[in-house]
N, CA, C and O atoms as a DFTB+ gen file, in Angstrom:
344 C
 N C O
     1  1     113.155     122.213     170.631
     2  2     112.193     121.995     169.567
     3  2     112.310     120.547     169.108
     4  3     113.380     120.100     168.695
     5  1     111.226     119.841     169.183
     6  2     111.239     118.403     168.953
     7  2     111.350     118.026     167.476
     8  3     112.075     117.088     167.143
     9  1     110.670     118.713     166.605
    10  2     110.613     118.346     165.188
    11  2     111.367     119.336     164.307
    12  3     110.878     119.725     163.247
    13  1     112.539     119.738     164.736
    14  2     113.279     120.773     164.011
    15  2     113.709     120.309     162.623
    16  3     113.756     121.122     161.700
    17  1     114.023     119.031     162.451
    18  2     114.455     118.550     161.133
    19  2     113.310     118.610     160.122
    20  3     113.516     118.983     158.967
    21  1     112.119     118.246     160.554
    22  2     110.959     118.296     159.654
    23  2     110.607     119.725     159.287
    24  3     110.291     120.019     158.134
    25  1     110.661     120.611     160.267
    26  2     110.365     122.022     160.009
    27  2     111.400     122.619     159.067
    28  3     111.047     123.342     158.134
    29  1     112.668     122.325     159.301
    30  2     113.734     122.815     158.425
    31  2     113.567     122.296     157.004
    32  3     113.742     123.050     156.046
    33  1     113.230     121.015     156.854
    34  2     113.023     120.444     155.521
    35  2     111.858     121.120     154.798
    36  3     111.925     121.355     153.591
    37  1     110.802     121.429     155.527
    38  2     109.656     122.118     154.913
    39  2     109.999     123.548     154.517
    40  3     109.494     124.048     153.512
    41  1     110.847     124.208     155.290
    42  2     111.253     125.580     154.965
    43  2     112.177     125.583     153.748
    44  3     112.086     126.478     152.908
    45  1     113.052     124.607     153.644
    46  2     114.013     124.554     152.538
    47  2     113.356     124.127     151.226
    48  3     113.821     124.515     150.154
    49  1     112.290     123.339     151.290
    50  2     111.677     122.789     150.084
    51  2     111.291     123.834     149.029
    52  3     111.606     123.624     147.858
    53  1     110.636     124.934     149.370
    54  2     110.296     125.916     148.326
    55  2     111.527     126.530     147.663
    56  3     111.509     126.818     146.466
    57  1     112.594     126.730     148.436
    58  2     113.826     127.276     147.862
    59  2     114.471     126.275     146.903
    60  3     114.987     126.654     145.852
    61  1     114.436     124.997     147.275
    62  2     114.969     123.959     146.381
    63  2     114.168     123.913     145.086
    64  3     114.732     123.746     144.005
    65  1     112.862     124.062     145.199
    66  2     112.021     124.074     144.007
    67  2     112.309     125.308     143.153
    68  3     112.432     125.205     141.932
    69  1     112.415     126.469     143.789
    70  2     112.646     127.717     143.068
    71  2     113.990     127.710     142.344
    72  3     114.085     128.158     141.202
    73  1     115.019     127.205     143.005
    74  2     116.357     127.198     142.414
    75  2     116.645     125.929     141.611
    76  3     117.794     125.665     141.257
    77  1     115.610     125.149     141.325
    78  2     115.713     123.944     140.506
    79  2     116.692     122.929     141.101
    80  3     117.482     122.315     140.383
    81  1     116.627     122.767     142.412
    82  2     117.460     121.798     143.120
    83  2     116.607     120.715     143.772
    84  3     117.030     120.080     144.738
    85  1     115.405     120.509     143.239
    86  2     114.463     119.614     143.887
    87  2     114.934     118.164     143.849
    88  3     114.682     117.420     144.797
    89  1     115.609     117.741     142.781
    90  2     116.135     116.377     142.716
    91  2     117.201     116.172     143.780
    92  3     117.213     115.151     144.467
    93  1     118.089     117.135     143.915
    94  2     119.129     117.063     144.943
    95  2     118.504     117.056     146.337
    96  3     118.921     116.292     147.207
    97  1     117.514     117.899     146.540
    98  2     116.825     117.998     147.830
    99  2     116.213     116.656     148.223
   100  3     116.439     116.166     149.330
   101  1     115.435     116.062     147.310
   102  2     114.786     114.802     147.647
   103  2     115.775     113.653     147.767
   104  3     115.530     112.715     148.526
   105  1     116.877     113.701     147.042
   106  2     117.915     112.677     147.209
   107  2     118.486     112.728     148.618
   108  3     118.696     111.689     149.244
   109  1     118.735     113.923     149.116
   110  2     119.255     114.071     150.483
   111  2     118.197     113.641     151.502
   112  3     118.516     112.971     152.484
   113  1     116.950     114.023     151.270
   114  2     115.873     113.633     152.185
   115  2     115.731     112.110     152.215
   116  3     115.603     111.527     153.291
   117  1     115.753     111.460     151.052
   118  2     115.661     110.002     151.008
   119  2     116.851     109.344     151.695
   120  3     116.693     108.319     152.358
   121  1     118.027     109.916     151.545
   122  2     119.208     109.360     152.191
   123  2     119.084     109.449     153.715
   124  3     119.384     108.488     154.424
   125  1     118.647     110.592     154.205
   126  2     118.431     110.760     155.651
   127  2     117.347     109.802     156.130
   128  3     117.479     109.186     157.187
   129  1     116.283     109.681     155.354
   130  2     115.173     108.803     155.685
   131  2     115.651     107.349     155.752
   132  3     115.247     106.606     156.646
   133  1     116.497     106.945     154.825
   134  2     117.010     105.574     154.798
   135  2     117.872     105.283     156.010
   136  3     117.712     104.249     156.660
   137  1     118.778     106.182     156.313
   138  2     119.684     105.976     157.444
   139  2     118.895     105.946     158.761
   140  3     119.163     105.112     159.626
   141  1     117.938     106.843     158.908
   142  2     117.131     106.846     160.131
   143  2     116.295     105.576     160.249
   144  3     116.112     105.050     161.347
   145  1     115.790     105.086     159.128
   146  2     115.019     103.845     159.153
   147  2     115.856     102.662     159.593
   148  3     115.398     101.816     160.361
   149  1     117.085     102.603     159.103
   150  2     117.972     101.508     159.502
   151  2     118.328     101.626     160.984
   152  3     118.357     100.626     161.701
   153  1     118.597     102.851     161.437
   154  2     118.902     103.056     162.849
   155  2     117.719     102.690     163.753
   156  3     117.904     102.101     164.818
   157  1     116.513     103.040     163.322
   158  2     115.313     102.794     164.117
   159  2     114.714     101.412     163.905
   160  3     113.743     101.045     164.568
   161  1     115.288     100.644     162.983
   162  2     114.814      99.291     162.659
   163  2     113.388      99.281     162.139
   164  3     112.638      98.334     162.380
   165  1     113.011     100.343     161.421
   166  2     111.679     100.447     160.840
   167  2     111.787     101.053     159.449
   168  3     112.419     102.094     159.263
   169  1     111.174     100.404     158.484
   170  2     111.106     100.939     157.126
   171  2     109.655     101.318     156.849
   172  3     108.724     100.646     157.294
   173  1     109.485     102.401     156.110
   174  2     108.132     102.853     155.800
   175  2     107.943     102.805     154.292
   176  3     108.611     103.520     153.546
   177  1     107.036     101.962     153.862
   178  2     106.659     101.886     152.445
   179  2     105.206     101.439     152.420
   180  3     104.913     100.246     152.338
   181  1     104.315     102.391     152.489
   182  2     102.875     102.194     152.612
   183  2     102.478     101.616     153.969
   184  3     101.361     101.846     154.432
   185  1     103.363     100.882     154.601
   186  2     103.167     100.352     155.949
   187  2     104.461     100.521     156.723
   188  3     105.526     100.721     156.139
   189  1     104.362     100.439     158.027
   190  2     105.551     100.410     158.870
   191  2     106.023      98.963     158.942
   192  3     105.301      98.093     159.430
   193  1     107.226      98.709     158.458
   194  2     107.795      97.372     158.468
   195  2     108.901      97.344     159.514
   196  3     109.886      98.073     159.397
   197  1     108.746      96.521     160.522
   198  2     109.742      96.412     161.580
   199  2     110.724      95.291     161.241
   200  3     110.335      94.222     160.773
   201  1     111.988      95.560     161.487
   202  2     113.026      94.592     161.138
   203  2     112.838      93.261     161.864
   204  3     113.107      92.202     161.297
   205  1     112.385      93.309     163.095
   206  2     112.210      92.077     163.862
   207  2     111.040      91.238     163.348
   208  3     111.071      90.011     163.436
   209  1     110.008      91.894     162.810
   210  2     108.833      91.172     162.321
   211  2     109.053      90.565     160.934
   212  3     108.642      89.435     160.672
   213  1     109.699      91.318     160.055
   214  2     109.898      90.850     158.682
   215  2     111.240      91.364     158.167
   216  3     111.282      92.374     157.466
   217  1     112.335      90.685     158.502
   218  2     113.659      91.202     158.156
   219  2     113.930      91.272     156.654
   220  3     114.615      92.189     156.199
   221  1     113.415      90.336     155.887
   222  2     113.672      90.346     154.439
   223  2     113.027      91.564     153.801
   224  3     113.672      92.282     153.037
   225  1     111.765      91.799     154.108
   226  2     111.071      92.961     153.548
   227  2     111.693      94.264     154.039
   228  3     111.812      95.222     153.275
   229  1     112.091      94.305     155.309
   230  2     112.748      95.491     155.851
   231  2     114.003      95.826     155.052
   232  3     114.192      96.974     154.649
   233  1     114.864      94.832     154.821
   234  2     116.111      95.094     154.112
   235  2     115.885      95.386     152.629
   236  3     116.626      96.174     152.043
   237  1     114.891      94.776     152.018
   238  2     114.576      95.109     150.617
   239  2     114.154      96.568     150.487
   240  3     114.605      97.272     149.585
   241  1     113.295      97.013     151.383
   242  2     112.841      98.403     151.349
   243  2     113.989      99.349     151.670
   244  3     114.157     100.365     150.996
   245  1     114.776      99.031     152.684
   246  2     115.892      99.895     153.065
   247  2     116.913     100.020     151.940
   248  3     117.402     101.115     151.661
   249  1     117.234      98.909     151.299
   250  2     118.186      98.944     150.177
   251  2     117.603      99.719     149.009
   252  3     118.319     100.463     148.338
   253  1     116.310      99.551     148.759
   254  2     115.668     100.301     147.668
   255  2     115.753     101.804     147.932
   256  3     116.060     102.571     147.020
   257  1     115.483     102.238     149.174
   258  2     115.572     103.664     149.506
   259  2     116.999     104.175     149.356
   260  3     117.220     105.269     148.838
   261  1     117.970     103.377     149.810
   262  2     119.375     103.790     149.686
   263  2     119.790     103.909     148.223
   264  3     120.423     104.891     147.834
   265  1     119.438     102.919     147.418
   266  2     119.800     102.963     145.991
   267  2     119.114     104.144     145.308
   268  3     119.744     104.853     144.523
   269  1     117.847     104.361     145.595
   270  2     117.126     105.492     145.018
   271  2     117.787     106.808     145.381
   272  3     117.946     107.679     144.526
   273  1     118.171     106.962     146.636
   274  2     118.785     108.220     147.050
   275  2     120.163     108.409     146.427
   276  3     120.499     109.519     146.014
   277  1     120.963     107.356     146.350
   278  2     122.300     107.481     145.774
   279  2     122.233     107.764     144.275
   280  3     122.977     108.605     143.769
   281  1     121.353     107.075     143.568
   282  2     121.213     107.320     142.125
   283  2     120.674     108.723     141.873
   284  3     121.161     109.423     140.985
   285  1     119.682     109.135     142.639
   286  2     119.140     110.487     142.476
   287  2     120.187     111.542     142.786
   288  3     120.269     112.563     142.103
   289  1     120.977     111.297     143.803
   290  2     122.042     112.235     144.155
   291  2     123.098     112.292     143.062
   292  3     123.590     113.369     142.726
   293  1     123.444     111.147     142.513
   294  2     124.474     111.093     141.467
   295  2     124.050     111.834     140.202
   296  3     124.888     112.413     139.510
   297  1     122.757     111.816     139.900
   298  2     122.284     112.470     138.681
   299  2     121.661     113.844     138.929
   300  3     121.032     114.412     138.036
   301  1     121.833     114.373     140.126
   302  2     121.306     115.708     140.395
   303  2     122.247     116.757     139.807
   304  3     123.448     116.526     139.669
   305  1     121.692     117.886     139.474
   306  2     122.451     118.939     138.796
   307  2     123.659     119.441     139.583
   308  3     124.720     119.614     138.984
   309  1     123.560     119.685     140.890
   310  2     124.754     120.155     141.611
   311  2     125.910     119.161     141.578
   312  3     127.069     119.563     141.469
   313  1     125.610     117.887     141.671
   314  2     126.671     116.882     141.649
   315  2     127.271     116.772     140.253
   316  3     128.488     116.659     140.113
   317  1     126.441     116.803     139.228
   318  2     126.949     116.744     137.853
   319  2     127.812     117.961     137.558
   320  3     128.876     117.831     136.953
   321  1     127.370     119.141     137.977
   322  2     128.155     120.361     137.753
   323  2     129.490     120.303     138.501
   324  3     130.521     120.731     137.981
   325  1     129.461     119.771     139.720
   326  2     130.698     119.644     140.487
   327  2     131.649     118.655     139.820
   328  3     132.851     118.906     139.728
   329  1     131.108     117.537     139.358
   330  2     131.944     116.496     138.761
   331  2     132.591     116.963     137.457
   332  3     133.771     116.706     137.219
   333  1     131.819     117.645     136.618
   334  2     132.345     118.105     135.331
   335  2     132.974     119.477     135.407
   336  3     133.486     119.972     134.402
   337  1     132.951     120.101     136.557
   338  2     133.623     121.381     136.763
   339  2     132.960     122.565     136.090
   340  3     133.649     123.487     135.653
   341  1     131.622     122.563     135.995
   342  2     130.915     123.692     135.386
   343  2     130.889     124.862     136.330
   344  3     130.337     125.911     135.998
C-alpha cells in the first residue's frame, strides 16, 4: 500500500478529535511533515519550495514548521498531564 501513512492519519483524526487530542495529533503530524520535508529537500507553504532553488526560504519554512510542532507538542494536554503527573 503506497499511501498507508496518509490513510492512517485520516483514520486516526476523528478519534483524536473525539478524545480531545487534536492539538497533540496535529503537533505530531507537523513534526512528521517537517522531518519529511527536510529529508526530501522540499518545503510546502502555499508553494513547493525546493532547497536547491531557494535555500533561505526553504530553511525559514522548515524551521517554522519544526518550532510550531515542538511548541504545539509541548503545550498539548497529554504532554502536560505526563509532565505534571496527572
